[in-house]
N, C-alpha and C positions, 0 to 999 in steps of 0.2 A: 304930118304924114305919116304915110303906112308903107307896108311891106313892099320891096321894088323901087321905092324910089332912090335915084340916087344922084349925088352930084360930085362928079370929078371920083375919086378913090373914099368917098362916105357914103355909107348906105344906111337906110333905116329898115330894119326886119321887125316884125312882131312888137312894135313900140319900143325897139330899143335900137341905140344910133352905133351903127358899125364903122370904127376907125381903122383906116387901113394903110401900112407902110409897104413899100415895096422892097424898101433895103436899100435901094439906092440914095445914096443921102450927101450933098455936098456939105450940110450944116454937122455930120457927125452925132456924136453925143449929145449935143445940145437939141438937135432935132428929135431924136429919139426920147429925149426927157419930156420935151414940150407936148409930145403926143400923149407919152405914157402916163403923163400926170393929170390926164383928161379922162383917163380908164380907171374902169370896174374892175375888169379882168383883161390880163393881154395872154394873146395866143402865139407861140412860137411855131411856125412851120418848118419843122426839122429838116425836110427835103428842100429848103430853099434859103437856109441861112447859114452864115458861117460863124466858125467858132469864136471869133472877135465880137460881132454884133450878139452873139447869142449872151456871151458874159458881160456886156455892156446893159442889155436887157434884164438880165438876172438881177445885177446890182441895182440899178434903178428902182426894179419891183421890189426889191429887198427893203430898200432904203426908204419907200413910199407906202408898203404894206398892202400893195396891189397883188391880187393873185394873179401868178404865171401858171400857163398850163403849156404843155409840149403837145405838138399833132404831128404824127407822122405823114410826111408826104405833103404836097402842094395845094390841096384843096380848099377852097372858101368853106364850101358847105359842111366838109367834116369839122373844119376848125369853129365853127358856127354851132354847128350840134355839141362840141362839145362844151362851149360856154354855156348853153342852154341845161345840158347836163349838169354842169357846175353850179349853175345859181339854184336849179332843182335842190339838189343836195344840200345847201349852204343856206336854204330857206327855212 
C-alpha cells in the first residue's frame, strides 16, 4: 500500500503504517497496551489527551522501550512530521 490509503483509523504514509487511537476507550489500559505494543514510536497529542491517559501511555512505552514523543496541538500532520524527524535523527 502507499500514501493516503486508509482503513478506519489506520493509515499507510510513505511506507510507514500509522496507528491512531482517539483516546475513547472501553478497554482502557489493556486496549492502549495492545496498540502501543505494535508501535516503533508513539506520539501523544497534548491538546487532546488527559493526564491519566498520558501517564498510562508513558508507563507502557517505558516498560516496552518504545520511543515516546509529545506534540503540542491536535494535528495529525504535525505528529507524523515529528515521527519522521525522530527517525531521521535516530537512523
